[in-house]
Biopython code that builds the backbone (N, CA, C, O; Angstrom):
import numpy as np
from Bio.PDB.StructureBuilder import StructureBuilder

atoms = [
    (1, "UNK", "N", (33.502, 69.899, 102.208)),
    (1, "UNK", "CA", (33.396, 70.786, 101.057)),
    (1, "UNK", "C", (33.822, 72.187, 101.478)),
    (1, "UNK", "O", (33.441, 72.677, 102.541)),
    (2, "UNK", "N", (34.606, 72.808, 100.638)),
    (2, "UNK", "CA", (35.020, 74.199, 100.843)),
    (2, "UNK", "C", (34.188, 75.066, 99.917)),
    (2, "UNK", "O", (34.144, 74.836, 98.709)),
    (3, "UNK", "N", (33.526, 76.065, 100.490)),
    (3, "UNK", "CA", (32.716, 76.992, 99.715)),
    (3, "UNK", "C", (33.414, 78.352, 99.673)),
    (3, "UNK", "O", (33.780, 78.916, 100.704)),
    (4, "UNK", "N", (33.586, 78.857, 98.457)),
    (4, "UNK", "CA", (34.226, 80.152, 98.257)),
    (4, "UNK", "C", (33.233, 81.055, 97.541)),
    (4, "UNK", "O", (32.758, 80.726, 96.453)),
    (5, "UNK", "N", (32.921, 82.185, 98.148)),
    (5, "UNK", "CA", (32.012, 83.156, 97.535)),
    (5, "UNK", "C", (32.770, 84.461, 97.320)),
    (5, "UNK", "O", (33.296, 85.052, 98.263)),
    (6, "UNK", "N", (32.815, 84.895, 96.074)),
    (6, "UNK", "CA", (33.438, 86.166, 95.715)),
    (6, "UNK", "C", (32.309, 87.172, 95.544)),
    (6, "UNK", "O", (31.400, 86.966, 94.740)),
    (7, "UNK", "N", (32.371, 88.264, 96.307)),
    (7, "UNK", "CA", (31.315, 89.270, 96.266)),
    (7, "UNK", "C", (31.698, 90.389, 95.310)),
    (7, "UNK", "O", (32.779, 90.970, 95.401)),
    (8, "UNK", "N", (30.774, 90.679, 94.382)),
    (8, "UNK", "CA", (31.015, 91.705, 93.367)),
    (8, "UNK", "C", (29.838, 92.676, 93.361)),
    (8, "UNK", "O", (28.721, 92.298, 93.713)),
    (9, "UNK", "N", (30.082, 93.931, 92.960)),
    (9, "UNK", "CA", (28.966, 94.881, 92.873)),
    (9, "UNK", "C", (28.057, 94.540, 91.686)),
    (9, "UNK", "O", (28.509, 94.007, 90.673)),
    (10, "UNK", "N", (26.787, 94.856, 91.833)),
    (10, "UNK", "CA", (25.816, 94.574, 90.771)),
    (10, "UNK", "C", (26.168, 95.324, 89.496)),
    (10, "UNK", "O", (26.061, 94.776, 88.400)),
    (11, "UNK", "N", (26.583, 96.561, 89.635)),
    (11, "UNK", "CA", (26.907, 97.355, 88.445)),
    (11, "UNK", "C", (28.328, 97.909, 88.547)),
    (11, "UNK", "O", (28.836, 98.177, 89.637)),
    (12, "UNK", "N", (28.943, 98.070, 87.399)),
    (12, "UNK", "CA", (30.291, 98.619, 87.321)),
    (12, "UNK", "C", (30.268, 100.097, 87.686)),
    (12, "UNK", "O", (29.400, 100.843, 87.230)),
    (13, "UNK", "N", (31.218, 100.514, 88.503)),
    (13, "UNK", "CA", (31.364, 101.930, 88.840)),
    (13, "UNK", "C", (32.793, 102.344, 88.534)),
    (13, "UNK", "O", (33.745, 101.743, 89.029)),
    (14, "UNK", "N", (32.931, 103.365, 87.722)),
    (14, "UNK", "CA", (34.253, 103.844, 87.339)),
    (14, "UNK", "C", (35.066, 104.217, 88.591)),
    (14, "UNK", "O", (34.550, 104.840, 89.519)),
    (15, "UNK", "N", (36.324, 103.829, 88.593)),
    (15, "UNK", "CA", (37.258, 104.116, 89.688)),
    (15, "UNK", "C", (36.875, 103.446, 91.010)),
    (15, "UNK", "O", (37.264, 103.918, 92.078)),
    (16, "UNK", "N", (36.123, 102.359, 90.943)),
    (16, "UNK", "CA", (35.773, 101.570, 92.122)),
    (16, "UNK", "C", (36.200, 100.124, 91.874)),
    (16, "UNK", "O", (36.177, 99.667, 90.731)),
    (17, "UNK", "N", (36.590, 99.396, 92.922)),
    (17, "UNK", "CA", (36.969, 97.989, 92.735)),
    (17, "UNK", "C", (35.815, 97.150, 92.186)),
    (17, "UNK", "O", (34.647, 97.416, 92.469)),
    (18, "UNK", "N", (36.166, 96.134, 91.398)),
    (18, "UNK", "CA", (35.165, 95.197, 90.874)),
    (18, "UNK", "C", (34.889, 94.051, 91.844)),
    (18, "UNK", "O", (34.063, 93.183, 91.561)),
    (19, "UNK", "N", (35.569, 94.045, 92.972)),
    (19, "UNK", "CA", (35.354, 93.032, 94.012)),
    (19, "UNK", "C", (35.125, 93.759, 95.327)),
    (19, "UNK", "O", (35.820, 94.726, 95.639)),
    (20, "UNK", "N", (34.146, 93.290, 96.101)),
    (20, "UNK", "CA", (33.850, 93.968, 97.362)),
    (20, "UNK", "C", (33.982, 93.060, 98.574)),
    (20, "UNK", "O", (33.862, 93.527, 99.707)),
    (21, "UNK", "N", (34.224, 91.779, 98.359)),
    (21, "UNK", "CA", (34.395, 90.898, 99.503)),
    (21, "UNK", "C", (34.657, 89.461, 99.107)),
    (21, "UNK", "O", (34.582, 89.089, 97.936)),
    (22, "UNK", "N", (34.966, 88.663, 100.117)),
    (22, "UNK", "CA", (35.254, 87.245, 99.929)),
    (22, "UNK", "C", (34.799, 86.504, 101.169)),
    (22, "UNK", "O", (34.972, 86.981, 102.290)),
    (23, "UNK", "N", (34.216, 85.338, 100.961)),
    (23, "UNK", "CA", (33.788, 84.486, 102.060)),
    (23, "UNK", "C", (34.233, 83.053, 101.765)),
    (23, "UNK", "O", (33.931, 82.504, 100.706)),
    (24, "UNK", "N", (34.947, 82.463, 102.707)),
    (24, "UNK", "CA", (35.365, 81.061, 102.596)),
    (24, "UNK", "C", (34.843, 80.315, 103.811)),
    (24, "UNK", "O", (34.956, 80.789, 104.941)),
    (25, "UNK", "N", (34.268, 79.135, 103.566)),
    (25, "UNK", "CA", (33.726, 78.323, 104.661)),
    (25, "UNK", "C", (33.947, 76.855, 104.369)),
    (25, "UNK", "O", (33.898, 76.424, 103.217)),
    (26, "UNK", "N", (34.190, 76.098, 105.410)),
    (26, "UNK", "CA", (34.241, 74.650, 105.281)),
    (26, "UNK", "C", (35.641, 74.081, 105.372)),
    (26, "UNK", "O", (36.631, 74.791, 105.554)),
    (27, "UNK", "N", (35.675, 72.766, 105.237)),
    (27, "UNK", "CA", (36.919, 72.011, 105.306)),
    (27, "UNK", "C", (36.963, 71.006, 104.160)),
    (27, "UNK", "O", (35.926, 70.549, 103.677)),
    (28, "UNK", "N", (38.151, 70.678, 103.742)),
    (28, "UNK", "CA", (38.335, 69.635, 102.739)),
    (28, "UNK", "C", (38.158, 68.273, 103.415)),
    (28, "UNK", "O", (38.401, 68.145, 104.615)),
    (29, "UNK", "N", (37.741, 67.262, 102.662)),
    (29, "UNK", "CA", (37.576, 65.930, 103.229)),
    (29, "UNK", "C", (38.891, 65.379, 103.787)),
    (29, "UNK", "O", (39.973, 65.747, 103.329)),
    (30, "UNK", "N", (38.787, 64.508, 104.763)),
    (30, "UNK", "CA", (39.969, 63.942, 105.419)),
    (30, "UNK", "C", (40.801, 63.075, 104.480)),
    (30, "UNK", "O", (41.942, 62.745, 104.804)),
    (31, "UNK", "N", (40.258, 62.699, 103.329)),
    (31, "UNK", "CA", (41.038, 61.914, 102.361)),
    (31, "UNK", "C", (42.252, 62.696, 101.847)),
    (31, "UNK", "O", (43.187, 62.113, 101.299)),
    (32, "UNK", "N", (42.227, 64.022, 102.028)),
    (32, "UNK", "CA", (43.354, 64.856, 101.609)),
    (32, "UNK", "C", (44.342, 65.094, 102.750)),
    (32, "UNK", "O", (45.310, 65.840, 102.599)),
    (33, "UNK", "N", (44.093, 64.461, 103.876)),
    (33, "UNK", "CA", (44.978, 64.578, 105.029)),
    (33, "UNK", "C", (44.199, 64.940, 106.279)),
    (33, "UNK", "O", (43.113, 65.518, 106.214)),
    (34, "UNK", "N", (44.778, 64.587, 107.419)),
    (34, "UNK", "CA", (44.131, 64.898, 108.690)),
    (34, "UNK", "C", (44.234, 66.387, 108.981)),
    (34, "UNK", "O", (44.971, 67.114, 108.315)),
    (35, "UNK", "N", (43.484, 66.832, 109.986)),
    (35, "UNK", "CA", (43.487, 68.241, 110.361)),
    (35, "UNK", "C", (44.921, 68.685, 110.652)),
    (35, "UNK", "O", (45.659, 68.015, 111.375)),
    (36, "UNK", "N", (45.297, 69.818, 110.078)),
    (36, "UNK", "CA", (46.644, 70.336, 110.235)),
    (36, "UNK", "C", (47.620, 69.827, 109.191)),
    (36, "UNK", "O", (48.725, 70.354, 109.060)),
    (37, "UNK", "N", (47.213, 68.792, 108.438)),
    (37, "UNK", "CA", (48.073, 68.231, 107.398)),
    (37, "UNK", "C", (47.321, 68.050, 106.081)),
    (37, "UNK", "O", (47.809, 67.392, 105.162)),
    (38, "UNK", "N", (46.137, 68.636, 106.001)),
    (38, "UNK", "CA", (45.289, 68.501, 104.820)),
    (38, "UNK", "C", (45.827, 69.395, 103.703)),
    (38, "UNK", "O", (45.825, 70.621, 103.821)),
    (39, "UNK", "N", (46.282, 68.778, 102.634)),
    (39, "UNK", "CA", (46.939, 69.505, 101.541)),
    (39, "UNK", "C", (45.996, 70.498, 100.860)),
    (39, "UNK", "O", (46.428, 71.584, 100.473)),
    (40, "UNK", "N", (44.730, 70.150, 100.709)),
    (40, "UNK", "CA", (43.780, 71.044, 100.047)),
    (40, "UNK", "C", (43.455, 72.247, 100.934)),
    (40, "UNK", "O", (43.431, 73.383, 100.460)),
    (41, "UNK", "N", (43.208, 71.999, 102.209)),
    (41, "UNK", "CA", (42.957, 73.113, 103.132)),
    (41, "UNK", "C", (44.176, 74.025, 103.215)),
    (41, "UNK", "O", (44.042, 75.247, 103.290)),
    (42, "UNK", "N", (45.352, 73.434, 103.201)),
    (42, "UNK", "CA", (46.584, 74.231, 103.251)),
    (42, "UNK", "C", (46.707, 75.130, 102.026)),
    (42, "UNK", "O", (47.101, 76.290, 102.144)),
    (43, "UNK", "N", (46.376, 74.610, 100.868)),
    (43, "UNK", "CA", (46.469, 75.400, 99.633)),
    (43, "UNK", "C", (45.470, 76.558, 99.644)),
    (43, "UNK", "O", (45.819, 77.688, 99.301)),
    (44, "UNK", "N", (44.238, 76.274, 100.035)),
    (44, "UNK", "CA", (43.214, 77.320, 100.103)),
    (44, "UNK", "C", (43.611, 78.363, 101.142)),
    (44, "UNK", "O", (43.462, 79.563, 100.912)),
    (45, "UNK", "N", (44.111, 77.907, 102.279)),
    (45, "UNK", "CA", (44.532, 78.825, 103.338)),
    (45, "UNK", "C", (45.680, 79.714, 102.881)),
    (45, "UNK", "O", (45.681, 80.914, 103.157)),
    (46, "UNK", "N", (46.645, 79.145, 102.191)),
    (46, "UNK", "CA", (47.783, 79.944, 101.716)),
    (46, "UNK", "C", (47.317, 81.040, 100.770)),
    (46, "UNK", "O", (47.762, 82.182, 100.881)),
    (47, "UNK", "N", (46.432, 80.710, 99.846)),
    (47, "UNK", "CA", (45.917, 81.715, 98.910)),
    (47, "UNK", "C", (45.106, 82.791, 99.626)),
    (47, "UNK", "O", (45.314, 83.984, 99.404)),
    (48, "UNK", "N", (44.191, 82.368, 100.478)),
    (48, "UNK", "CA", (43.298, 83.329, 101.130)),
    (48, "UNK", "C", (44.038, 84.185, 102.156)),
    (48, "UNK", "O", (43.772, 85.382, 102.260)),
    (49, "UNK", "N", (44.957, 83.595, 102.912)),
    (49, "UNK", "CA", (45.710, 84.368, 103.902)),
    (49, "UNK", "C", (46.642, 85.371, 103.219)),
    (49, "UNK", "O", (46.824, 86.483, 103.714)),
    (50, "UNK", "N", (47.226, 84.986, 102.092)),
    (50, "UNK", "CA", (48.078, 85.911, 101.351)),
    (50, "UNK", "C", (47.256, 87.077, 100.814)),
    (50, "UNK", "O", (47.693, 88.226, 100.882)),
    (51, "UNK", "N", (46.079, 86.794, 100.285)),
    (51, "UNK", "CA", (45.176, 87.849, 99.822)),
    (51, "UNK", "C", (44.830, 88.786, 100.974)),
    (51, "UNK", "O", (44.902, 90.006, 100.828)),
    (52, "UNK", "N", (44.460, 88.223, 102.106)),
    (52, "UNK", "CA", (44.106, 89.013, 103.281)),
    (52, "UNK", "C", (45.268, 89.905, 103.725)),
    (52, "UNK", "O", (45.086, 91.105, 103.930)),
    (53, "UNK", "N", (46.452, 89.327, 103.872)),
    (53, "UNK", "CA", (47.604, 90.097, 104.346)),
    (53, "UNK", "C", (47.997, 91.196, 103.359)),
    (53, "UNK", "O", (48.333, 92.308, 103.768)),
    (54, "UNK", "N", (47.956, 90.889, 102.073)),
    (54, "UNK", "CA", (48.319, 91.887, 101.066)),
    (54, "UNK", "C", (47.337, 93.057, 101.076)),
    (54, "UNK", "O", (47.744, 94.219, 101.097)),
    (55, "UNK", "N", (46.041, 92.741, 101.060)),
    (55, "UNK", "CA", (45.039, 93.811, 101.053)),
    (55, "UNK", "C", (45.078, 94.622, 102.341)),
    (55, "UNK", "O", (44.838, 95.830, 102.320)),
    (56, "UNK", "N", (45.377, 93.973, 103.457)),
    (56, "UNK", "CA", (45.513, 94.688, 104.725)),
    (56, "UNK", "C", (46.733, 95.611, 104.663)),
    (56, "UNK", "O", (46.671, 96.757, 105.109)),
    (57, "UNK", "N", (47.829, 95.115, 104.114)),
    (57, "UNK", "CA", (49.041, 95.916, 103.969)),
    (57, "UNK", "C", (48.818, 97.143, 103.095)),
    (57, "UNK", "O", (49.421, 98.192, 103.321)),
    (58, "UNK", "N", (47.956, 97.009, 102.101)),
    (58, "UNK", "CA", (47.654, 98.112, 101.181)),
    (58, "UNK", "C", (46.489, 98.975, 101.680)),
    (58, "UNK", "O", (46.015, 99.860, 100.967)),
    (59, "UNK", "N", (46.030, 98.709, 102.916)),
    (59, "UNK", "CA", (44.945, 99.469, 103.548)),
    (59, "UNK", "C", (43.649, 99.419, 102.734)),
    (59, "UNK", "O", (42.955, 100.426, 102.595)),
    (60, "UNK", "N", (43.333, 98.239, 102.199)),
    (60, "UNK", "CA", (42.133, 98.068, 101.376)),
    (60, "UNK", "C", (40.988, 97.372, 102.115)),
    (60, "UNK", "O", (39.896, 97.251, 101.560)),
    (61, "UNK", "N", (41.202, 96.918, 103.327)),
    (61, "UNK", "CA", (40.169, 96.166, 104.038)),
    (61, "UNK", "C", (39.343, 97.067, 104.946)),
    (61, "UNK", "O", (39.887, 97.874, 105.699)),
    (62, "UNK", "N", (38.026, 96.921, 104.866)),
    (62, "UNK", "CA", (37.184, 97.615, 105.836)),
    (62, "UNK", "C", (36.931, 96.705, 107.030)),
    (62, "UNK", "O", (36.732, 97.183, 108.147)),
    (63, "UNK", "N", (36.939, 95.386, 106.797)),
    (63, "UNK", "CA", (36.788, 94.437, 107.904)),
    (63, "UNK", "C", (37.203, 93.043, 107.452)),
    (63, "UNK", "O", (37.229, 92.736, 106.260)),
    (64, "UNK", "N", (37.526, 92.208, 108.439)),
    (64, "UNK", "CA", (37.740, 90.792, 108.166)),
    (64, "UNK", "C", (37.511, 90.008, 109.446)),
    (64, "UNK", "O", (37.684, 90.518, 110.553)),
    (65, "UNK", "N", (37.115, 88.754, 109.265)),
    (65, "UNK", "CA", (36.913, 87.829, 110.378)),
    (65, "UNK", "C", (37.496, 86.491, 109.997)),
    (65, "UNK", "O", (37.276, 85.990, 108.895)),
    (66, "UNK", "N", (38.248, 85.913, 110.926)),
    (66, "UNK", "CA", (38.799, 84.579, 110.719)),
    (66, "UNK", "C", (38.266, 83.677, 111.817)),
    (66, "UNK", "O", (38.116, 84.091, 112.967)),
    (67, "UNK", "N", (37.984, 82.447, 111.446)),
    (67, "UNK", "CA", (37.524, 81.455, 112.410)),
    (67, "UNK", "C", (37.929, 80.075, 111.947)),
    (67, "UNK", "O", (38.586, 79.929, 110.917)),
    (68, "UNK", "N", (37.552, 79.083, 112.687)),
    (68, "UNK", "CA", (37.851, 77.696, 112.334)),
    (68, "UNK", "C", (37.141, 77.361, 111.021)),
    (68, "UNK", "O", (35.914, 77.269, 110.979)),
    (69, "UNK", "N", (37.902, 77.184, 109.973)),
    (69, "UNK", "CA", (37.341, 76.844, 108.668)),
    (69, "UNK", "C", (36.578, 77.975, 108.014)),
    (69, "UNK", "O", (35.699, 77.729, 107.188)),
    (70, "UNK", "N", (36.899, 79.220, 108.369)),
    (70, "UNK", "CA", (36.147, 80.347, 107.799)),
    (70, "UNK", "C", (37.019, 81.592, 107.709)),
    (70, "UNK", "O", (37.896, 81.831, 108.539)),
    (71, "UNK", "N", (36.746, 82.373, 106.674)),
    (71, "UNK", "CA", (37.374, 83.681, 106.499)),
    (71, "UNK", "C", (36.407, 84.556, 105.723)),
    (71, "UNK", "O", (35.866, 84.142, 104.698)),
    (72, "UNK", "N", (36.197, 85.753, 106.213)),
    (72, "UNK", "CA", (35.383, 86.727, 105.501)),
    (72, "UNK", "C", (36.130, 88.046, 105.494)),
    (72, "UNK", "O", (36.673, 88.474, 106.512)),
    (73, "UNK", "N", (36.153, 88.688, 104.328)),
    (73, "UNK", "CA", (36.771, 90.004, 104.257)),
    (73, "UNK", "C", (35.917, 90.915, 103.396)),
    (73, "UNK", "O", (35.249, 90.478, 102.458)),
    (74, "UNK", "N", (35.958, 92.194, 103.742)),
    (74, "UNK", "CA", (35.207, 93.219, 103.022)),
    (74, "UNK", "C", (36.173, 94.329, 102.619)),
    (74, "UNK", "O", (37.022, 94.757, 103.401)),
    (75, "UNK", "N", (36.020, 94.775, 101.388)),
    (75, "UNK", "CA", (36.898, 95.786, 100.814)),
    (75, "UNK", "C", (36.346, 97.190, 101.061)),
    (75, "UNK", "O", (35.140, 97.419, 100.964)),
    (76, "UNK", "N", (37.239, 98.124, 101.379)),
    (76, "UNK", "CA", (36.837, 99.530, 101.486)),
    (76, "UNK", "C", (36.431, 100.025, 100.097)),
    (76, "UNK", "O", (37.137, 99.762, 99.124)),
    (77, "UNK", "N", (35.317, 100.730, 99.989)),
    (77, "UNK", "CA", (34.890, 101.238, 98.680)),
    (77, "UNK", "C", (35.871, 102.235, 98.075)),
    (77, "UNK", "O", (35.877, 102.439, 96.861)),
    (78, "UNK", "N", (36.692, 102.852, 98.904)),
    (78, "UNK", "CA", (37.653, 103.851, 98.425)),
    (78, "UNK", "C", (38.995, 103.231, 98.033)),
    (78, "UNK", "O", (39.935, 103.956, 97.705)),
    (79, "UNK", "N", (39.096, 101.917, 98.063)),
    (79, "UNK", "CA", (40.347, 101.228, 97.740)),
    (79, "UNK", "C", (40.718, 101.392, 96.270)),
    (79, "UNK", "O", (39.866, 101.619, 95.412)),
    (80, "UNK", "N", (42.003, 101.270, 96.013)),
    (80, "UNK", "CA", (42.498, 101.334, 94.636)),
    (80, "UNK", "C", (41.958, 100.152, 93.833)),
    (80, "UNK", "O", (42.210, 98.999, 94.183)),
    (81, "UNK", "N", (41.213, 100.431, 92.751)),
    (81, "UNK", "CA", (40.677, 99.331, 91.941)),
    (81, "UNK", "C", (41.770, 98.417, 91.393)),
    (81, "UNK", "O", (41.589, 97.201, 91.339)),
    (82, "UNK", "N", (42.882, 98.983, 90.994)),
    (82, "UNK", "CA", (43.931, 98.140, 90.404)),
    (82, "UNK", "C", (44.522, 97.185, 91.432)),
    (82, "UNK", "O", (44.781, 96.025, 91.112)),
    (83, "UNK", "N", (44.738, 97.645, 92.653)),
    (83, "UNK", "CA", (45.274, 96.768, 93.697)),
    (83, "UNK", "C", (44.276, 95.666, 94.030)),
    (83, "UNK", "O", (44.634, 94.489, 94.054)),
    (84, "UNK", "N", (43.035, 96.042, 94.285)),
    (84, "UNK", "CA", (42.007, 95.067, 94.679)),
    (84, "UNK", "C", (41.732, 94.073, 93.556)),
    (84, "UNK", "O", (41.735, 92.862, 93.777)),
    (85, "UNK", "N", (41.496, 94.585, 92.357)),
    (85, "UNK", "CA", (41.112, 93.708, 91.252)),
    (85, "UNK", "C", (42.226, 92.730, 90.883)),
    (85, "UNK", "O", (41.956, 91.547, 90.676)),
    (86, "UNK", "N", (43.460, 93.194, 90.799)),
    (86, "UNK", "CA", (44.575, 92.296, 90.470)),
    (86, "UNK", "C", (44.781, 91.254, 91.571)),
    (86, "UNK", "O", (45.076, 90.094, 91.282)),
    (87, "UNK", "N", (44.627, 91.665, 92.820)),
    (87, "UNK", "CA", (44.789, 90.735, 93.944)),
    (87, "UNK", "C", (43.733, 89.631, 93.903)),
    (87, "UNK", "O", (44.048, 88.453, 94.068)),
    (88, "UNK", "N", (42.484, 90.023, 93.681)),
    (88, "UNK", "CA", (41.408, 89.041, 93.613)),
    (88, "UNK", "C", (41.584, 88.108, 92.420)),
    (88, "UNK", "O", (41.371, 86.901, 92.536)),
    (89, "UNK", "N", (41.972, 88.662, 91.277)),
    (89, "UNK", "CA", (42.170, 87.819, 90.096)),
    (89, "UNK", "C", (43.271, 86.786, 90.338)),
    (89, "UNK", "O", (43.147, 85.632, 89.929)),
    (90, "UNK", "N", (44.336, 87.203, 91.000)),
    (90, "UNK", "CA", (45.434, 86.298, 91.326)),
    (90, "UNK", "C", (44.941, 85.159, 92.224)),
    (90, "UNK", "O", (45.195, 83.988, 91.941)),
    (91, "UNK", "N", (44.234, 85.505, 93.307)),
    (91, "UNK", "CA", (43.719, 84.484, 94.227)),
    (91, "UNK", "C", (42.674, 83.607, 93.540)),
    (91, "UNK", "O", (42.678, 82.386, 93.701)),
    (92, "UNK", "N", (41.776, 84.236, 92.773)),
    (92, "UNK", "CA", (40.709, 83.495, 92.098)),
    (92, "UNK", "C", (41.296, 82.495, 91.100)),
    (92, "UNK", "O", (40.773, 81.390, 90.950)),
    (93, "UNK", "N", (42.371, 82.875, 90.421)),
    (93, "UNK", "CA", (43.052, 81.967, 89.504)),
    (93, "UNK", "C", (43.526, 80.719, 90.253)),
    (93, "UNK", "O", (43.370, 79.601, 89.762)),
    (94, "UNK", "N", (44.098, 80.911, 91.430)),
    (94, "UNK", "CA", (44.540, 79.781, 92.256)),
    (94, "UNK", "C", (43.377, 78.931, 92.741)),
    (94, "UNK", "O", (43.449, 77.703, 92.713)),
    (95, "UNK", "N", (42.291, 79.585, 93.190)),
    (95, "UNK", "CA", (41.108, 78.838, 93.638)),
    (95, "UNK", "C", (40.537, 77.983, 92.503)),
    (95, "UNK", "O", (40.184, 76.821, 92.703)),
    (96, "UNK", "N", (40.452, 78.580, 91.304)),
    (96, "UNK", "CA", (39.908, 77.838, 90.147)),
    (96, "UNK", "C", (40.813, 76.663, 89.769)),
    (96, "UNK", "O", (40.316, 75.594, 89.415)),
    (97, "UNK", "N", (42.119, 76.847, 89.840)),
    (97, "UNK", "CA", (43.043, 75.752, 89.539)),
    (97, "UNK", "C", (42.834, 74.601, 90.517)),
    (97, "UNK", "O", (42.847, 73.436, 90.118)),
    (98, "UNK", "N", (42.644, 74.920, 91.787)),
    (98, "UNK", "CA", (42.382, 73.876, 92.788)),
    (98, "UNK", "C", (41.022, 73.226, 92.556)),
    (98, "UNK", "O", (40.875, 72.014, 92.714)),
    (99, "UNK", "N", (40.035, 74.026, 92.182)),
    (99, "UNK", "CA", (38.705, 73.469, 91.899)),
    (99, "UNK", "C", (38.764, 72.519, 90.712)),
    (99, "UNK", "O", (38.092, 71.488, 90.713)),
    (100, "UNK", "N", (39.552, 72.849, 89.704)),
    (100, "UNK", "CA", (39.696, 71.951, 88.554)),
    (100, "UNK", "C", (40.331, 70.625, 88.953)),
    (100, "UNK", "O", (40.005, 69.580, 88.391)),
    (101, "UNK", "N", (41.235, 70.672, 89.920)),
    (101, "UNK", "CA", (41.894, 69.460, 90.379)),
    (101, "UNK", "C", (41.032, 68.675, 91.363)),
    (101, "UNK", "O", (41.091, 67.445, 91.397)),
    (102, "UNK", "N", (40.230, 69.380, 92.166)),
    (102, "UNK", "CA", (39.384, 68.750, 93.185)),
    (102, "UNK", "C", (37.937, 69.231, 93.039)),
    (102, "UNK", "O", (37.421, 69.891, 93.941)),
    (103, "UNK", "N", (37.271, 68.912, 91.920)),
    (103, "UNK", "CA", (35.952, 69.495, 91.640)),
    (103, "UNK", "C", (34.855, 69.124, 92.645)),
    (103, "UNK", "O", (33.916, 69.897, 92.835)),
    (104, "UNK", "N", (34.954, 67.983, 93.275)),
    (104, "UNK", "CA", (33.890, 67.599, 94.224)),
    (104, "UNK", "C", (34.112, 68.184, 95.617)),
    (104, "UNK", "O", (33.252, 68.066, 96.491)),
    (105, "UNK", "N", (35.272, 68.816, 95.818)),
    (105, "UNK", "CA", (35.608, 69.292, 97.154)),
    (105, "UNK", "C", (35.602, 70.809, 97.298)),
    (105, "UNK", "O", (35.699, 71.321, 98.413)),
    (106, "UNK", "N", (35.487, 71.541, 96.177)),
    (106, "UNK", "CA", (35.495, 73.005, 96.209)),
    (106, "UNK", "C", (34.338, 73.528, 95.367)),
    (106, "UNK", "O", (34.148, 73.121, 94.222)),
    (107, "UNK", "N", (33.573, 74.436, 95.957)),
    (107, "UNK", "CA", (32.470, 75.094, 95.253)),
    (107, "UNK", "C", (32.759, 76.590, 95.245)),
    (107, "UNK", "O", (32.911, 77.199, 96.304)),
    (108, "UNK", "N", (32.834, 77.183, 94.057)),
    (108, "UNK", "CA", (33.110, 78.617, 93.926)),
    (108, "UNK", "C", (31.912, 79.282, 93.264)),
    (108, "UNK", "O", (31.349, 78.768, 92.297)),
    (109, "UNK", "N", (31.540, 80.423, 93.799)),
    (109, "UNK", "CA", (30.453, 81.191, 93.185)),
    (109, "UNK", "C", (30.747, 82.678, 93.292)),
    (109, "UNK", "O", (31.455, 83.133, 94.191)),
    (110, "UNK", "N", (30.193, 83.405, 92.365)),
    (110, "UNK", "CA", (30.260, 84.863, 92.400)),
    (110, "UNK", "C", (28.877, 85.356, 92.790)),
    (110, "UNK", "O", (27.869, 84.946, 92.215)),
    (111, "UNK", "N", (28.846, 86.237, 93.770)),
    (111, "UNK", "CA", (27.583, 86.802, 94.250)),
    (111, "UNK", "C", (27.592, 88.298, 93.966)),
    (111, "UNK", "O", (28.530, 89.003, 94.340)),
    (112, "UNK", "N", (26.556, 88.773, 93.311)),
    (112, "UNK", "CA", (26.439, 90.186, 93.001)),
    (112, "UNK", "C", (25.532, 90.841, 94.034)),
    (112, "UNK", "O", (24.377, 90.454, 94.212)),
    (113, "UNK", "N", (26.088, 91.845, 94.712)),
    (113, "UNK", "CA", (25.336, 92.523, 95.774)),
    (113, "UNK", "C", (25.277, 94.027, 95.536)),
    (113, "UNK", "O", (24.684, 94.755, 96.331)),
]
sb = StructureBuilder()
sb.init_structure("model")
sb.init_model(0)
sb.init_chain("A")
sb.init_seg("    ")
for serial, (resi, resn, name, xyz) in enumerate(atoms, 1):
    if name == "N":
        sb.init_residue(resn, " ", resi, " ")
    sb.init_atom(name, np.array(xyz, "f"), 0.0, 1.0, " ", f" {name:<3s}", serial, name[0])
structure = sb.get_structure()
């Protein structure tokens, strides 16, 4: 099971991003392919790595950690809301499309902190 947690602020703040972080953990079942050839893991990785690289390029990341089957990133509070919010919406749209196709293998939640 792949778990995706999108971190959002409890309350809206003008001129601040509506997303403050992302956490991905887990692996897709082997029925989608062996390690290194798993189509579902590849799709999630492509979306999350693109989000990470784009936000890093735009200097929006305060931190990130990558590991085996895991990715966590935190957004700088001073980041451009339009860059962060559009980027997250783009990635989240892809995650939701994959969840609709593989509902038992992907769990997505929004956490307000």
